[in-house]
C-alpha positions in Angstrom: 24.7 -0.9 -12.5 26.4 -2.1 -10.2 29.1 -5.1 -9.3 27.6 -7.3 -7.2 30.2 -10.3 -7.3 32.6 -10.7 -9.5 31.7 -10.4 -12.8 27.7 -10.4 -11.6 25.9 -7.2 -12.4 22.6 -5.6 -11.2 21.0 -3.5 -14.0 17.6 -3.6 -12.9 15.2 -0.6 -12.0 14.5 1.2 -9.1 10.9 2.4 -9.3 10.8 5.0 -6.7 6.9 6.4 -7.2 5.1 3.2 -7.6 2.5 3.5 -4.9 0.1 0.5 -5.8 1.2 -2.6 -6.8 -1.5 -5.0 -9.0 -3.4 -2.2 -7.2 -4.3 -3.3 -4.5 -1.3 -3.4 -2.2 0.1 0.5 -0.5 3.2 0.4 -1.9 5.2 3.3 0.5 8.1 3.3 -0.4 8.2 1.7 -3.9 9.5 -0.4 -5.5 12.5 -2.2 -7.2 12.7 -4.8 -10.7 16.2 -6.6 -9.5 17.8 -8.0 -13.4 21.2 -9.0 -13.0 23.7 -9.8 -15.6 26.6 -12.1 -15.5 29.2 -12.5 -17.3 31.2 -15.4 -18.3 33.8 -16.9 -19.7 32.1 -18.2 -22.6 28.5 -17.3 -22.7 26.1 -14.9 -20.3 23.5 -14.6 -18.5 20.7 -11.9 -17.9 18.4 -13.2 -14.6 14.7 -11.3 -15.3 14.2 -8.5 -16.7 11.3 -5.4 -15.5 8.5 -4.8 -15.6 7.8 -2.4 -19.1 7.4 1.0 -17.9 11.4 0.7 -17.1 12.6 -0.8 -19.7 14.5 2.1 -20.5 16.8 2.0 -17.6 17.7 -1.7 -18.1 18.8 -1.1 -21.0 21.1 1.9 -20.3 22.4 0.3 -17.9 23.2 -3.5 -19.6 24.7 0.2 -22.6 27.0 1.7 -19.8 28.2 -2.6 -18.9 29.1 -2.5 -22.3 27.0 -5.9 -23.2 26.7 -6.1 -27.2 25.1 -9.9 -26.7 23.2 -11.9 -24.5 22.4 -15.3 -24.7 20.7 -16.8 -22.0 17.5 -14.8 -20.3 16.4 -16.8 -17.8 13.0 -16.4 -17.3 12.3 -16.9 -12.9 8.6 -15.9 -13.2 6.1 -14.8 -15.3 4.3 -12.5 -14.7 5.3 -8.8 -16.0 7.4 -7.0 -13.9 10.0 -10.1 -14.2 9.2 -10.8 -18.0 6.9 -8.1 -19.5 10.0 -6.6 -21.5 11.2 -10.3 -22.9 9.5 -9.2 -25.7 11.1 -6.1 -26.7 14.5 -7.8 -24.8 14.5 -10.9 -27.8 14.3 -7.7 -30.1 17.4 -6.2 -29.4 19.4 -9.0 -28.7 17.9 -11.2 -31.2 20.7 -14.4 -31.1 19.2 -14.4 -27.3 17.2 -17.3 -25.8 14.8 -17.4 -22.7 15.8 -20.3 -20.1 12.9 -21.6 -18.2 11.1 -24.3 -17.0 7.7 -26.6 -18.8 5.0 -24.4 -16.9 6.6 -21.3 -17.9 7.0 -21.8 -20.9 3.7 -22.6 -21.7 2.7 -19.4 -19.7 5.2 -16.8 -21.8 3.4 -18.0 -24.8 0.0 -17.1 -23.3 0.9 -13.8 -21.8 3.4 -12.7 -23.8 3.6 -14.0 -26.9 7.1 -15.4 -27.0 7.7 -18.0 -29.7 8.7 -21.5 -28.9 11.3 -21.8 -31.0 12.8 -19.0 -28.6 12.9 -20.9 -25.5 15.0 -23.5 -23.5 13.1 -25.3 -21.4 15.2 -26.4 -18.2 14.1 -29.9 -16.5 14.6 -29.4 -11.7 18.7 -29.1 -10.8 19.0 -28.7 -14.7 22.6 -27.4 -15.3 23.4 -24.5 -17.7 27.6 -23.9 -18.1 28.7 -20.1 -19.3 32.1 -21.0 -19.0 33.8 -20.5 -15.7 29.9 -20.1 -13.5 27.7 -22.4 -13.5 23.2 -22.4 -13.0 21.8 -24.1 -11.7 18.0 -24.0 -11.0 15.2 -25.5 -8.9 11.9 -25.0 -9.2 10.1 -23.3 -6.0 6.2 -23.2 -7.4 3.7 -21.7 -5.6 5.9 -19.1 -4.2 4.3 -17.4 -5.7 2.7 -18.5 -9.2 2.5 -22.1 -9.8 5.9 -22.0 -12.4 7.8 -20.0 -10.7 11.7 -21.1 -10.1 14.4 -20.5 -8.9 18.4 -19.7 -9.6 21.4 -21.1 -8.2 25.3 -19.9 -9.3 27.3 -22.3 -8.0 30.8 -21.4 -8.3 30.0 -17.9 -7.2 27.6 -18.6 -3.9 24.6 -16.7 -5.1 21.5 -17.6 -5.0 18.4 -15.8 -7.2 15.4 -17.2 -5.5 12.6 -15.0 -7.1 10.2 -13.2 -5.6 11.6 -15.6 -2.5 12.2 -13.4 0.6 12.0 -9.8 -1.7 10.7 -6.9 -0.4 8.5 -3.8 -1.7 12.2 -1.2 -1.3 13.5 1.3 -3.3 16.7 2.2 -1.1 20.2 3.8 -2.8 21.6 0.9 -1.1 22.5 -1.9 -2.7 22.3 -4.6 0.4 19.8 -5.0 3.2 20.7 -4.7 6.8 20.2 -6.5 8.7 17.8 -5.2 11.1 14.3 -4.7 12.7 13.1 -1.9 9.9 14.3 -4.4 7.1 12.5 -7.6 9.0 9.4 -5.6 8.9 10.0 -5.3 5.1 10.4 -8.5 4.4 6.9 -9.6 6.8 5.0 -6.9 4.9 5.7 -8.3 1.6 5.3 -12.2 3.4 2.2 -11.6 4.3 1.0 -9.2 1.2 2.4 -12.7 -1.5 3.3 -15.6 -0.2 1.8 -16.2 3.1 -1.4 -18.3 1.6 1.4 -20.8 0.2 3.0 -20.7 3.7 3.3 -24.6 3.7 4.6 -24.6 0.5 7.2 -22.4 1.1 8.3 -25.7 4.3 9.6 -27.6 1.2 11.1 -24.7 -0.9 13.0 -24.3 2.3 14.2 -27.6 2.2 15.5 -27.1 -0.5 17.7 -24.0 -0.6 19.6 -25.5 3.1 21.1 -27.7 1.2 22.8 -25.4 -1.1 26.5 -23.6 -0.2 24.7 -19.8 0.3 26.5 -16.3 0.0 24.8 -14.1 -1.0 20.2 -13.6 -2.0 19.6 -12.3 -4.3 15.9 -11.1 -4.2 13.7 -9.7 -7.5 12.1 -7.4 -5.9 14.3 -4.3 -2.8 17.6 -5.1 -1.3 19.9 -7.6 -2.2 21.0 -9.6 1.5 25.5 -10.7 1.9 23.8 -12.2 5.6 21.3 -14.6 3.6 20.5 -16.5 7.3 18.8 -13.7 7.9 15.8 -13.7 4.9 15.7 -17.1 5.3 15.8 -17.6 9.6 12.5 -15.1 9.2 10.8 -17.3 7.0 11.0 -20.2 8.5 9.6 -18.7 11.8 6.8 -17.3 9.5 5.9 -20.6 8.7 6.3 -22.4 11.7 3.3 -23.4 14.0 4.5 -20.9 16.0 2.3 -17.4 17.2 2.6 -14.2 18.8 1.0 -12.5 21.9 -0.9 -10.9 20.0 -4.7 -10.1 18.8 -5.0 -8.3 16.1 -8.7 -6.4 15.6 -9.0 -4.8 12.3 -12.3 -2.7 13.3 -15.1 0.0 11.4 -17.2 2.0 14.0 -19.9 4.2 12.0 -21.9 5.5 15.5 -19.1 5.4 18.2 -20.2 2.0 19.7 -17.6 -0.4 17.7 -15.5 2.1 18.6 -15.9 2.5 22.2 -16.0 -1.1 23.1 -13.2 -2.0 20.5 -10.6 0.7 22.9 -12.6 -1.3 26.0 -11.0 -4.2 24.6 -7.5 -2.9 24.2 -7.8 -2.1 27.7 -9.1 -5.1 29.3 -6.3 -6.5 27.1 -3.3 -4.9 27.6 -3.8 -5.1 31.2 -3.3 -8.6 30.9 -0.2 -8.5 28.7 -1.6 -9.2 26.1 -0.7 -7.0 23.1 -3.6 -5.8 21.2 -3.0 -3.9 17.5 -6.6 -2.2 16.3 -7.3 -1.4 12.6 -9.4 1.3 11.8 -10.2 0.2 8.5 -11.2 3.8 7.5 -7.9 4.8 5.8 -6.7 1.8 7.2 -3.4 0.5 5.1 -4.0 -3.3 4.6 -0.2 -4.1 4.7 0.4 -3.3 8.2 -2.8 -5.1 8.5 -1.2 -8.1 7.1 1.6 -8.5 8.5 0.3 -8.3 11.8 -1.8 -11.5 10.6 1.3 -13.0 9.4 1.9 -13.9 13.9 -0.8 -12.6 15.2 -2.4 -15.5 18.1 -5.4 -14.1 17.5 -7.9 -12.3 15.2 -11.2 -10.5 16.2 -13.2 -8.8 13.5 -15.5 -5.8 14.3 -18.0 -3.5 13.9 -21.4 -2.8 13.5 -24.0 -4.1 11.9 -26.0 -2.7 8.8 -28.9 -4.1 6.3 -28.9 -7.3 8.4 -24.4 -8.3 7.4 -21.7 -6.8 8.4 -20.2 -3.8 7.6 -18.5 -3.5 3.8 -15.2 -2.4 5.2 -15.0 -4.9 7.6 -16.0 -7.8 5.4 -13.3 -6.8 3.0 -11.0 -6.9 6.1 -12.5 -10.9 6.3 -12.3 -11.7 2.8 -8.4 -10.6 2.5 -7.7 -12.2 6.0 -9.3 -15.6 4.2 -7.2 -15.2 1.4 -4.0 -14.9 2.8 -5.2 -17.7 4.9 -2.9 -17.3 8.6 -1.7 -19.5 10.9 -4.0 -17.4 13.9 -5.1 -19.8 16.8 -8.2 -18.2 17.9 -10.6 -15.3 16.4 -14.0 -14.1 17.0 -16.6 -11.2 16.1 -17.7 -8.5 18.4 -19.7 -5.5 17.0 -23.7 -3.9 17.8 -26.1 -4.1 16.0 -30.0 -2.0 16.1 -32.1 -5.1 15.5 -32.3 -8.4 14.2 -29.7 -9.5 11.6 -26.8 -12.8 11.2 -24.0 -10.7 11.1 -21.9 -13.3 12.9 -22.7 -16.2 10.9 -22.2 -14.5 7.4 -18.6 -13.4 8.9 -17.6 -16.9 9.6 -19.2 -18.0 6.1 -17.0 -15.5 5.0 -13.5 -17.6 6.8 -13.4 -20.8 6.2 -9.3 -20.2 5.0 -8.5 -20.0 8.5 -8.7 -22.9 10.6 -8.7 -21.5 14.1 -11.0 -22.2 17.2 -13.6 -19.7 17.3 -14.5 -18.1 20.8 -17.8 -17.0 21.5 -18.2 -14.2 19.4 -19.8 -11.0 21.7 -22.5 -8.2 20.0 -23.7 -5.6 21.9 -27.9 -3.9 21.7 -26.9 -0.1 20.6 -24.9 2.1 22.7 -22.6 0.1 25.3 -23.8 -0.4 28.7 -21.7 -0.8 31.5 -23.2 -4.8 31.9 -22.1 -4.9 28.1 -18.6 -3.6 29.9 -18.7 -6.3 32.1 -18.7 -8.5 29.3 -16.0 -7.0 27.5 -13.8 -7.6 30.8 -15.3 -11.3 30.5 -14.2 -12.1 26.9 -10.8 -10.2 27.5 -10.6 -13.0 29.7 -10.9 -16.0 27.7 -8.5 -14.9 24.9 -6.1 -14.7 28.4 -7.3 -18.0 28.8 -6.6 -19.5 25.3 -2.7 -17.6 25.1 -2.5 -18.9 28.8 -3.0 -22.3 27.2 -0.6 -21.0 24.0 2.0 -20.4 26.4 2.7 -17.4 25.5 1.7 -15.1 28.7 
């Protein structure tokens, strides 16, 4: 329990040991479930709850703060790591009313069986007075569920943007450092959760630009007392700008594809192009997702198996398609033993990647010298495309 501004308290929970989010995303740094208690001169409010497994921590923090009643519980998002404790809070504080929007009004009833009589619905830009403090609400749909909204504490200039600007990072430090490490944590979180909705996020950023913000208190990770740090990062990632970077998710069964990838890496390096391989055996998908955020080119590489792509490569293609990166160019390379339709099947798996296809390169068997020269030409094609974007 920490006071982050006058009568605004962090009462959330840090989950140091959680290893996966949604049983999918690796959490190398754990995560936090951020809940904030606002004490007004007449009323008080709790911004979100915590994951149900950490309810005891939330309740302990409220008790330490001496909270005897909660007038309003603002539900920014229905997902259980935010709202899972709402039913228990309503039991502990029966006078409390849940404040949310019309879409979440329905979701809270469906997912958590909250009675509609316990919910107060607000509209876009509505305000809620706590006496000397005023909460204002605006909707930021698809960041990352359709019902997501944000709250702005007017007098203190604090933005509670729900998952937006969050990071999966359990730390004893309350405030984020505006450094490269924190930037990578935000980027990884953005990649895994926000990137598919980047076009919508552009509109949500326009709403945020209307506000005078001193502090951003997101729902995961540390708090930002330098609000422009995450805002500028998001503006960069949702733009059309890409970097001089080639991402190569690959898998190799009998070294043929590995030889091809290693040769391509050498050739791209000689052409002053940054290239990053991701061996899909044991690959941290959060790192792969983060690399997809602004890379200019993606090359899917692997062997053909049973006339199609290796399952690990198919999974990488599925992930990439789901995340909808803004990459400008995409291609496929690999080896095969006889006939098959690996290229066609992989292409069919990535319809959401609106990128130009660089002619794929498939080599039969173990690469020979002539095949390596084809890889040189493949690297030249990538160089030509990057030059056309002004990246090299």
